[in-house]
N, C-alpha and C positions, 0 to 999 in steps of 0.2 A: 452502436448501441441506446437502448432506452435507457436516461439515468433516473436517478429515485429523486423525487422534488424532497424528501426528508431526509437524512443519514439522523438518528440520534446519536449527537455530543456521548464521548465516553464507548462507543459500539467496534470492535475490532472486527476493522474488512482486512482485505487482500484484494488491491488493484492491480494488474495488468496495464501502463500505461507502453504508448508505440515507442520506439524510440528508431527511427531510423530503416530505411533499407540500405543492408554490407552491400557496400559496393565488389566484396569479396567475389560473392554467391546471388547476391540480387534478390535475396527473401526479407520482407521485413522479419524488426529483430526488437521483442517486446522487456519489458526490466517489471518486477514481479516488486511491489510496497505490500506491508507485513505492518499495521503500527491502529491507532484508537483513533478515533476521529474527533477534533476540536471543534472544527463548522465546517458546515456544507451549507451556498448557499445557491444550487444548483449549477456554480459557472466555476464555482473557484473549491476545495477539500480542499483544507489544511489538517494533517494528522500528527501525531506523532509515531513515525518506523522503531520499533519493538526494537532490541540492540540484538546484535546472533549471539543464538543460543549459545557461540564456545567462545562467547567475550572479544572477536577479533574486529566488530563496528559497535559502538556504545550506540542510545538512541537519539536519532535525529526530527527534530522538526523540517515537514514538505509538504510544499504547499504545490498540488498538481492542479491544471486548469483541465474542464472542461472534455475538451478538443483532443486531451493525449492520452483521454481515458478510453482500452480496449473494453476489460471486464471489474466487474466489481461486484466484491460477494461481500456475508459476514462467515466468519471464522469461532473456533471453540479458544477459547485460552491456553495458552499454554499450561499443563498440566505442573500442577505446583514439587516441585524436589526438592526434599532437603538435602541437606547437603551431609557426607557423611563427615565422621570426628577422625 
């Protein structure tokens, strides 16, 4: 994949990374990260991964190297839902 030269700080993106070959079925496995860009120098992507919508995982700081990236694309912000009283 051809990666962009610049990614704006604060942009919300989804990054799919390669996670190796599954020894059971021999197929490549992938992992997705959705969050906001902190920095991108063309080689290393720093982002804050969004917390899980169901509260099962807090937000996380993530570093992803360019050779791991399979795909990358912008995604819209989550809709703001008001909590019920």
